[in-house]
NUKE-63912 format. One record per atom (N, C-alpha, C, O, CB): residue number from 1; residue in three letters; atom name; x, y, z. Coordinates in Angstrom, 3 decimals. Glycine has a CB too. Layout:
NUKE-63912
+-----+------+------+----------+----------+----------+
:  nr : rest : atom :       px :       py :       pz :
+-----+------+------+----------+----------+----------+
: NUM :  Ala :   CA :        X :        Y :        Z :
...
+-----+------+------+----------+----------+----------+
***
This chain:
NUKE-63912
+-----+------+------+----------+----------+----------+
:  nr : rest : atom :       px :       py :       pz :
+-----+------+------+----------+----------+----------+
:   1 :  Met :    N : -187.719 :   52.739 :  -18.568 :
:   1 :  Met :   CA : -188.817 :   51.977 :  -19.174 :
:   1 :  Met :    C : -188.457 :   50.491 :  -19.127 :
:   1 :  Met :    O : -187.319 :   50.126 :  -19.422 :
:   1 :  Met :   CB : -189.090 :   52.445 :  -20.653 :
:   2 :  Ser :    N : -189.385 :   49.653 :  -18.771 :
:   2 :  Ser :   CA : -189.138 :   48.220 :  -18.734 :
:   2 :  Ser :    C : -189.374 :   47.621 :  -20.115 :
:   2 :  Ser :    O : -190.060 :   48.199 :  -20.957 :
:   2 :  Ser :   CB : -190.036 :   47.537 :  -17.683 :
:   3 :  Lys :    N : -188.790 :   46.455 :  -20.320 :
:   3 :  Lys :   CA : -188.949 :   45.790 :  -21.608 :
:   3 :  Lys :    C : -190.400 :   45.404 :  -21.874 :
:   3 :  Lys :    O : -190.780 :   45.221 :  -23.030 :
:   3 :  Lys :   CB : -188.068 :   44.557 :  -21.670 :
:   4 :  Gln :    N : -191.219 :   45.277 :  -20.833 :
:   4 :  Gln :   CA : -192.627 :   44.927 :  -21.028 :
:   4 :  Gln :    C : -193.462 :   46.144 :  -21.412 :
:   4 :  Gln :    O : -194.652 :   46.005 :  -21.692 :
:   4 :  Gln :   CB : -193.192 :   44.292 :  -19.762 :
:   5 :  His :    N : -192.872 :   47.318 :  -21.431 :
:   5 :  His :   CA : -193.602 :   48.522 :  -21.794 :
:   5 :  His :    C : -193.046 :   49.171 :  -23.056 :
:   5 :  His :    O : -193.232 :   50.369 :  -23.271 :
:   5 :  His :   CB : -193.570 :   49.509 :  -20.651 :
:   6 :  Met :    N : -192.368 :   48.393 :  -23.888 :
:   6 :  Met :   CA : -191.842 :   48.931 :  -25.138 :
:   6 :  Met :    C : -192.991 :   49.209 :  -26.090 :
:   6 :  Met :    O : -194.027 :   48.546 :  -26.050 :
:   6 :  Met :   CB : -190.826 :   47.957 :  -25.779 :
:   7 :  Ser :    N : -192.790 :   50.198 :  -26.942 :
:   7 :  Ser :   CA : -193.793 :   50.566 :  -27.934 :
:   7 :  Ser :    C : -193.207 :   50.417 :  -29.324 :
:   7 :  Ser :    O : -191.998 :   50.537 :  -29.523 :
:   7 :  Ser :   CB : -194.295 :   52.007 :  -27.708 :
:   8 :  Lys :    N : -194.070 :   50.156 :  -30.268 :
:   8 :  Lys :   CA : -193.638 :   50.027 :  -31.647 :
:   8 :  Lys :    C : -192.817 :   51.254 :  -32.035 :
:   8 :  Lys :    O : -193.225 :   52.390 :  -31.793 :
:   8 :  Lys :   CB : -194.853 :   49.852 :  -32.591 :
:   9 :  Gly :    N : -191.654 :   51.010 :  -32.640 :
:   9 :  Gly :   CA : -190.777 :   52.091 :  -33.064 :
:   9 :  Gly :    C : -189.636 :   52.376 :  -32.100 :
:   9 :  Gly :    O : -188.708 :   53.104 :  -32.452 :
:   9 :  Gly :   CB : -191.573 :   53.325 :  -33.253 :
:  10 :  Asp :    N : -189.680 :   51.816 :  -30.877 :
:  10 :  Asp :   CA : -188.581 :   52.024 :  -29.934 :
:  10 :  Asp :    C : -187.282 :   51.459 :  -30.507 :
:  10 :  Asp :    O : -187.282 :   50.420 :  -31.166 :
:  10 :  Asp :   CB : -188.900 :   51.367 :  -28.571 :
:  11 :  Met :    N : -186.180 :   52.156 :  -30.247 :
:  11 :  Met :   CA : -184.869 :   51.700 :  -30.699 :
:  11 :  Met :    C : -184.273 :   50.762 :  -29.659 :
:  11 :  Met :    O : -184.300 :   51.044 :  -28.461 :
:  11 :  Met :   CB : -183.923 :   52.899 :  -30.961 :
:  12 :  Leu :    N : -183.736 :   49.646 :  -30.133 :
:  12 :  Leu :   CA : -183.138 :   48.637 :  -29.283 :
:  12 :  Leu :    C : -181.696 :   48.384 :  -29.725 :
:  12 :  Leu :    O : -181.327 :   48.640 :  -30.871 :
:  12 :  Leu :   CB : -183.964 :   47.332 :  -29.323 :
:  13 :  Arg :    N : -180.900 :   47.882 :  -28.800 :
:  13 :  Arg :   CA : -179.527 :   47.487 :  -29.121 :
:  13 :  Arg :    C : -179.413 :   45.998 :  -28.845 :
:  13 :  Arg :    O : -179.779 :   45.521 :  -27.771 :
:  13 :  Arg :   CB : -178.468 :   48.311 :  -28.288 :
:  14 :  Tyr :    N : -178.898 :   45.268 :  -29.833 :
:  14 :  Tyr :   CA : -178.765 :   43.819 :  -29.712 :
:  14 :  Tyr :    C : -177.511 :   43.488 :  -28.917 :
:  14 :  Tyr :    O : -176.434 :   44.005 :  -29.215 :
:  14 :  Tyr :   CB : -178.720 :   43.148 :  -31.107 :
:  15 :  Ile :    N : -177.639 :   42.623 :  -27.898 :
:  15 :  Ile :   CA : -176.507 :   42.249 :  -27.056 :
:  15 :  Ile :    C : -176.340 :   40.729 :  -26.988 :
:  15 :  Ile :    O : -175.528 :   40.234 :  -26.205 :
:  15 :  Ile :   CB : -176.687 :   42.821 :  -25.648 :
:  16 :  Gly :    N : -177.085 :   39.995 :  -27.785 :
:  16 :  Gly :   CA : -177.040 :   38.527 :  -27.746 :
:  16 :  Gly :    C : -175.971 :   37.958 :  -28.655 :
:  16 :  Gly :    O : -175.117 :   38.682 :  -29.166 :
:  16 :  Gly :   CB : -178.383 :   37.952 :  -28.132 :
:  17 :  Asn :    N : -176.031 :   36.647 :  -28.850 :
:  17 :  Asn :   CA : -175.116 :   35.963 :  -29.755 :
:  17 :  Asn :    C : -175.396 :   36.398 :  -31.185 :
:  17 :  Asn :    O : -176.545 :   36.642 :  -31.555 :
:  17 :  Asn :   CB : -175.243 :   34.428 :  -29.617 :
:  18 :  His :    N : -174.356 :   36.491 :  -31.973 :
:  18 :  His :   CA : -174.521 :   36.933 :  -33.358 :
:  18 :  His :    C : -175.383 :   35.951 :  -34.146 :
:  18 :  His :    O : -175.321 :   34.741 :  -33.928 :
:  18 :  His :   CB : -173.153 :   37.094 :  -34.034 :
:  19 :  Phe :    N : -176.177 :   36.477 :  -35.050 :
:  19 :  Phe :   CA : -177.009 :   35.680 :  -35.948 :
:  19 :  Phe :    C : -176.604 :   36.016 :  -37.373 :
:  19 :  Phe :    O : -175.906 :   37.004 :  -37.603 :
:  19 :  Phe :   CB : -178.539 :   35.949 :  -35.712 :
:  20 :  Asp :    N : -177.032 :   35.209 :  -38.329 :
:  20 :  Asp :   CA : -176.699 :   35.452 :  -39.736 :
:  20 :  Asp :    C : -177.150 :   36.845 :  -40.138 :
:  20 :  Asp :    O : -178.314 :   37.200 :  -39.951 :
:  20 :  Asp :   CB : -177.351 :   34.389 :  -40.652 :
:  21 :  Gly :    N : -176.249 :   37.627 :  -40.682 :
:  21 :  Gly :   CA : -176.564 :   38.973 :  -41.129 :
:  21 :  Gly :    C : -176.316 :   40.052 :  -40.089 :
:  21 :  Gly :    O : -176.419 :   41.239 :  -40.397 :
:  21 :  Gly :   CB : -177.972 :   39.029 :  -41.552 :
:  22 :  Phe :    N : -175.987 :   39.656 :  -38.849 :
:  22 :  Phe :   CA : -175.721 :   40.648 :  -37.804 :
:  22 :  Phe :    C : -174.349 :   41.265 :  -38.023 :
:  22 :  Phe :    O : -173.373 :   40.568 :  -38.301 :
:  22 :  Phe :   CB : -175.810 :   40.008 :  -36.394 :
:  23 :  Arg :    N : -174.294 :   42.594 :  -37.892 :
:  23 :  Arg :   CA : -173.024 :   43.316 :  -37.996 :
:  23 :  Arg :    C : -172.769 :   44.015 :  -36.668 :
:  23 :  Arg :    O : -173.554 :   44.860 :  -36.239 :
:  23 :  Arg :   CB : -173.041 :   44.347 :  -39.183 :
:  24 :  Glu :    N : -171.676 :   43.659 :  -36.029 :
:  24 :  Glu :   CA : -171.355 :   44.179 :  -34.699 :
:  24 :  Glu :    C : -171.290 :   45.699 :  -34.668 :
:  24 :  Glu :    O : -171.617 :   46.312 :  -33.651 :
:  24 :  Glu :   CB : -170.039 :   43.608 :  -34.225 :
:  25 :  Glu :    N : -170.875 :   46.310 :  -35.763 :
:  25 :  Glu :   CA : -170.772 :   47.770 :  -35.809 :
:  25 :  Glu :    C : -172.140 :   48.442 :  -35.961 :
:  25 :  Glu :    O : -172.241 :   49.664 :  -35.843 :
:  25 :  Glu :   CB : -169.862 :   48.190 :  -36.957 :
:  26 :  Glu :    N : -173.185 :   47.666 :  -36.218 :
:  26 :  Glu :   CA : -174.547 :   48.192 :  -36.336 :
:  26 :  Glu :    C : -175.506 :   47.344 :  -35.493 :
:  26 :  Glu :    O : -176.270 :   46.547 :  -36.035 :
:  26 :  Glu :   CB : -175.003 :   48.213 :  -37.826 :
:  27 :  Pro :    N : -175.464 :   47.519 :  -34.157 :
:  27 :  Pro :   CA : -176.275 :   46.670 :  -33.281 :
:  27 :  Pro :    C : -177.707 :   47.159 :  -33.051 :
:  27 :  Pro :    O : -178.451 :   46.540 :  -32.290 :
:  27 :  Pro :   CB : -175.597 :   46.546 :  -31.969 :
:  28 :  Tyr :    N : -178.103 :   48.260 :  -33.696 :
:  28 :  Tyr :   CA : -179.414 :   48.861 :  -33.398 :
:  28 :  Tyr :    C : -180.516 :   48.323 :  -34.298 :
:  28 :  Tyr :    O : -180.296 :   48.033 :  -35.474 :
:  28 :  Tyr :   CB : -179.340 :   50.373 :  -33.538 :
:  29 :  Met :    N : -181.698 :   48.197 :  -33.725 :
:  29 :  Met :   CA : -182.866 :   47.691 :  -34.446 :
:  29 :  Met :    C : -184.112 :   48.372 :  -33.911 :
:  29 :  Met :    O : -184.070 :   49.048 :  -32.883 :
:  29 :  Met :   CB : -182.984 :   46.147 :  -34.312 :
:  30 :  Thr :    N : -185.215 :   48.191 :  -34.610 :
:  30 :  Thr :   CA : -186.474 :   48.839 :  -34.249 :
:  30 :  Thr :    C : -187.472 :   47.805 :  -33.766 :
:  30 :  Thr :    O : -187.700 :   46.787 :  -34.419 :
:  30 :  Thr :   CB : -187.050 :   49.621 :  -35.442 :
:  31 :  Phe :    N : -188.062 :   48.076 :  -32.619 :
:  31 :  Phe :   CA : -189.063 :   47.182 :  -32.033 :
:  31 :  Phe :    C : -190.360 :   47.260 :  -32.827 :
:  31 :  Phe :    O : -190.841 :   48.346 :  -33.149 :
:  31 :  Phe :   CB : -189.317 :   47.538 :  -30.550 :
:  32 :  Leu :    N : -190.923 :   46.089 :  -33.139 :
:  32 :  Leu :   CA : -192.207 :   46.031 :  -33.839 :
:  32 :  Leu :    C : -193.334 :   45.580 :  -32.919 :
:  32 :  Leu :    O : -194.446 :   46.103 :  -32.999 :
:  32 :  Leu :   CB : -192.111 :   45.095 :  -35.034 :
:  33 :  Gly :    N : -193.059 :   44.615 :  -32.048 :
:  33 :  Gly :   CA : -194.095 :   44.126 :  -31.155 :
:  33 :  Gly :    C : -193.687 :   42.835 :  -30.486 :
:  33 :  Gly :    O : -192.661 :   42.239 :  -30.813 :
:  33 :  Gly :   CB : -195.385 :   43.929 :  -31.904 :
:  34 :  Tyr :    N : -194.517 :   42.410 :  -29.536 :
:  34 :  Tyr :   CA : -194.289 :   41.165 :  -28.814 :
:  34 :  Tyr :    C : -194.907 :   40.017 :  -29.585 :
:  34 :  Tyr :    O : -195.923 :   40.187 :  -30.258 :
:  34 :  Tyr :   CB : -194.868 :   41.236 :  -27.385 :
:  35 :  Asp :    N : -194.291 :   38.845 :  -29.488 :
:  35 :  Asp :   CA : -194.872 :   37.660 :  -30.091 :
:  35 :  Asp :    C : -196.129 :   37.292 :  -29.307 :
:  35 :  Asp :    O : -196.228 :   37.601 :  -28.119 :
:  35 :  Asp :   CB : -193.850 :   36.479 :  -30.115 :
:  36 :  Ser :    N : -197.059 :   36.656 :  -29.938 :
:  36 :  Ser :   CA : -198.337 :   36.341 :  -29.291 :
:  36 :  Ser :    C : -198.207 :   35.331 :  -28.155 :
:  36 :  Ser :    O : -199.157 :   35.128 :  -27.400 :
:  36 :  Ser :   CB : -199.304 :   35.813 :  -30.312 :
:  37 :  Ser :    N : -197.040 :   34.696 :  -28.027 :
:  37 :  Ser :   CA : -196.875 :   33.686 :  -26.985 :
:  37 :  Ser :    C : -196.480 :   34.268 :  -25.632 :
:  37 :  Ser :    O : -196.356 :   33.520 :  -24.662 :
:  37 :  Ser :   CB : -195.843 :   32.688 :  -27.415 :
:  38 :  Gly :    N : -196.280 :   35.576 :  -25.540 :
:  38 :  Gly :   CA : -195.941 :   36.182 :  -24.244 :
:  38 :  Gly :    C : -194.917 :   37.284 :  -24.362 :
:  38 :  Gly :    O : -194.780 :   37.917 :  -25.409 :
:  38 :  Gly :   CB : -195.428 :   35.133 :  -23.299 :
:  39 :  Trp :    N : -194.184 :   37.510 :  -23.258 :
:  39 :  Trp :   CA : -193.235 :   38.624 :  -23.171 :
:  39 :  Trp :    C : -191.812 :   38.225 :  -23.519 :
:  39 :  Trp :    O : -190.927 :   39.079 :  -23.475 :
:  39 :  Trp :   CB : -193.259 :   39.208 :  -21.789 :
:  40 :  Leu :    N : -191.544 :   36.955 :  -23.866 :
:  40 :  Leu :   CA : -190.168 :   36.511 :  -24.052 :
:  40 :  Leu :    C : -189.623 :   36.708 :  -25.462 :
:  40 :  Leu :    O : -188.419 :   36.900 :  -25.633 :
:  40 :  Leu :   CB : -190.067 :   35.081 :  -23.695 :
:  41 :  Asp :    N : -190.475 :   36.666 :  -26.459 :
:  41 :  Asp :   CA : -190.039 :   36.837 :  -27.847 :
:  41 :  Asp :    C : -190.617 :   38.120 :  -28.416 :
:  41 :  Asp :    O : -191.763 :   38.482 :  -28.147 :
:  41 :  Asp :   CB : -190.460 :   35.628 :  -28.711 :
:  42 :  Ile :    N : -189.802 :   38.796 :  -29.206 :
:  42 :  Ile :   CA : -190.230 :   40.055 :  -29.812 :
:  42 :  Ile :    C : -189.931 :   40.039 :  -31.301 :
:  42 :  Ile :    O : -189.091 :   39.276 :  -31.777 :
:  42 :  Ile :   CB : -189.538 :   41.257 :  -29.136 :
:  43 :  Trp :    N : -190.631 :   40.890 :  -32.019 :
:  43 :  Trp :   CA : -190.389 :   41.098 :  -33.438 :
:  43 :  Trp :    C : -189.692 :   42.444 :  -33.606 :
:  43 :  Trp :    O : -190.084 :   43.441 :  -33.001 :
:  43 :  Trp :   CB : -191.720 :   41.040 :  -34.259 :
:  44 :  Val :    N : -188.646 :   42.453 :  -34.444 :
:  44 :  Val :   CA : -187.877 :   43.666 :  -34.698 :
:  44 :  Val :    C : -187.604 :   43.795 :  -36.192 :
:  44 :  Val :    O : -187.753 :   42.840 :  -36.954 :
:  44 :  Val :   CB : -186.550 :   43.656 :  -33.901 :
:  45 :  Thr :    N : -187.202 :   44.999 :  -36.589 :
:  45 :  Thr :   CA : -186.678 :   45.212 :  -37.935 :
:  45 :  Thr :    C : -185.196 :   45.485 :  -37.786 :
:  45 :  Thr :    O : -184.791 :   46.382 :  -37.047 :
:  45 :  Thr :   CB : -187.413 :   46.392 :  -38.679 :
:  46 :  Tyr :    N : -184.389 :   44.708 :  -38.493 :
:  46 :  Tyr :   CA : -182.938 :   44.889 :  -38.474 :
:  46 :  Tyr :    C : -182.431 :   44.854 :  -39.907 :
:  46 :  Tyr :    O : -182.605 :   43.859 :  -40.612 :
:  46 :  Tyr :   CB : -182.237 :   43.793 :  -37.605 :
:  47 :  Gln :    N : -181.807 :   45.940 :  -40.333 :
:  47 :  Gln :   CA : -181.258 :   46.035 :  -41.686 :
:  47 :  Gln :    C : -182.320 :   45.717 :  -42.740 :
:  47 :  Gln :    O : -182.036 :   45.061 :  -43.743 :
:  47 :  Gln :   CB : -180.063 :   45.086 :  -41.840 :
:  48 :  Gly :    N : -183.544 :   46.189 :  -42.502 :
:  48 :  Gly :   CA : -184.626 :   46.013 :  -43.460 :
:  48 :  Gly :    C : -185.309 :   44.656 :  -43.412 :
:  48 :  Gly :    O : -186.211 :   44.394 :  -44.207 :
:  48 :  Gly :   CB : -184.110 :   46.235 :  -44.817 :
:  49 :  Glu :    N : -184.896 :   43.786 :  -42.495 :
:  49 :  Glu :   CA : -185.497 :   42.466 :  -42.375 :
:  49 :  Glu :    C : -186.228 :   42.339 :  -41.040 :
:  49 :  Glu :    O : -185.776 :   42.864 :  -40.023 :
:  49 :  Glu :   CB : -184.426 :   41.368 :  -42.512 :
:  50 :  Val :    N : -187.356 :   41.642 :  -41.054 :
:  50 :  Val :   CA : -188.107 :   41.386 :  -39.832 :
:  50 :  Val :    C : -187.565 :   40.107 :  -39.209 :
:  50 :  Val :    O : -187.425 :   39.086 :  -39.882 :
:  50 :  Val :   CB : -189.645 :   41.274 :  -40.115 :
:  51 :  Lys :    N : -187.261 :   40.173 :  -37.907 :
:  51 :  Lys :   CA : -186.704 :   39.029 :  -37.197 :
:  51 :  Lys :    C : -187.410 :   38.869 :  -35.856 :
:  51 :  Lys :    O : -187.877 :   39.845 :  -35.267 :
:  51 :  Lys :   CB : -185.177 :   39.192 :  -36.996 :
:  52 :  Met :    N : -187.482 :   37.619 :  -35.378 :
:  52 :  Met :   CA : -187.979 :   37.352 :  -34.038 :
:  52 :  Met :    C : -186.773 :   37.048 :  -33.161 :
:  52 :  Met :    O : -185.938 :   36.212 :  -33.507 :
:  52 :  Met :   CB : -189.014 :   36.170 :  -34.027 :
:  53 :  Leu :    N : -186.687 :   37.734 :  -32.019 :
:  53 :  Leu :   CA : -185.566 :   37.581 :  -31.103 :
:  53 :  Leu :    C : -186.083 :   37.388 :  -29.687 :
:  53 :  Leu :    O : -187.248 :   37.652 :  -29.388 :
:  53 :  Leu :   CB : -184.627 :   38.800 :  -31.175 :
:  54 :  Ser :    N : -185.196 :   36.923 :  -28.827 :
:  54 :  Ser :   CA : -185.524 :   36.832 :  -27.405 :
:  54 :  Ser :    C : -185.383 :   38.206 :  -26.771 :
:  54 :  Ser :    O : -184.450 :   38.945 :  -27.087 :
:  54 :  Ser :   CB : -184.614 :   35.800 :  -26.685 :
:  55 :  Val :    N : -186.287 :   38.546 :  -25.896 :
:  55 :  Val :   CA : -186.221 :   39.824 :  -25.194 :
:  55 :  Val :    C : -184.945 :   39.910 :  -24.348 :
:  55 :  Val :    O : -184.489 :   41.008 :  -24.027 :
:  55 :  Val :   CB : -187.469 :   40.014 :  -24.306 :
:  56 :  His :    N : -184.374 :   38.772 :  -23.990 :
:  56 :  His :   CA : -183.142 :   38.743 :  -23.200 :
:  56 :  His :    C : -181.924 :   39.165 :  -24.010 :
:  56 :  His :    O : -180.884 :   39.477 :  -23.429 :
:  56 :  His :   CB : -182.920 :   37.356 :  -22.636 :
:  57 :  Asp :    N : -182.026 :   39.183 :  -25.338 :
:  57 :  Asp :   CA : -180.892 :   39.521 :  -26.200 :
:  57 :  Asp :    C : -180.857 :   40.986 :  -26.619 :
:  57 :  Asp :    O : -180.046 :   41.372 :  -27.461 :
:  57 :  Asp :   CB : -180.920 :   38.661 :  -27.424 :
:  58 :  Ile :    N : -181.722 :   41.794 :  -26.044 :
:  58 :  Ile :   CA : -181.752 :   43.212 :  -26.408 :
:  58 :  Ile :    C : -181.742 :   44.076 :  -25.154 :
:  58 :  Ile :    O : -182.058 :   43.622 :  -24.055 :
:  58 :  Ile :   CB : -182.995 :   43.530 :  -27.268 :
:  59 :  Glu :    N : -181.373 :   45.320 :  -25.353 :
:  59 :  Glu :   CA : -181.540 :   46.324 :  -24.306 :
:  59 :  Glu :    C : -182.083 :   47.579 :  -24.961 :
:  59 :  Glu :    O : -181.897 :   47.797 :  -26.158 :
:  59 :  Glu :   CB : -180.193 :   46.611 :  -23.552 :
:  60 :  Leu :    N : -182.747 :   48.394 :  -24.181 :
:  60 :  Leu :   CA : -183.291 :   49.638 :  -24.723 :
:  60 :  Leu :    C : -182.149 :   50.578 :  -25.052 :
:  60 :  Leu :    O : -181.251 :   50.777 :  -24.234 :
:  60 :  Leu :   CB : -184.277 :   50.302 :  -23.728 :
:  61 :  Ala :    N : -182.175 :   51.153 :  -26.235 :
:  61 :  Ala :   CA : -181.127 :   52.085 :  -26.642 :
:  61 :  Ala :    C : -181.311 :   53.404 :  -25.897 :
:  61 :  Ala :    O : -182.433 :   53.862 :  -25.680 :
:  61 :  Ala :   CB : -181.149 :   52.312 :  -28.181 :
:  62 :  Ala :    N : -180.211 :   53.990 :  -25.521 :
:  62 :  Ala :   CA : -180.265 :   55.270 :  -24.766 :
:  62 :  Ala :    C : -180.633 :   56.428 :  -25.670 :
:  62 :  Ala :    O : -180.723 :   57.566 :  -25.209 :
:  62 :  Ala :   CB : -178.912 :   55.561 :  -24.086 :
+-----+------+------+----------+----------+----------+
***
């Protein structure tokens, strides 16, 4: 599946630079949707918080 065909609820693994609150031992998050500006930014839920990330900083979880 390509990153442009992700659906709400898909599991993702974060592979980008660490951000405040990121825990390396828990890199998984849930896809919520694409930002309205295009395919480069996405909304996710991580540790109960909604965050906007670059699509380049995630990969689809196996």
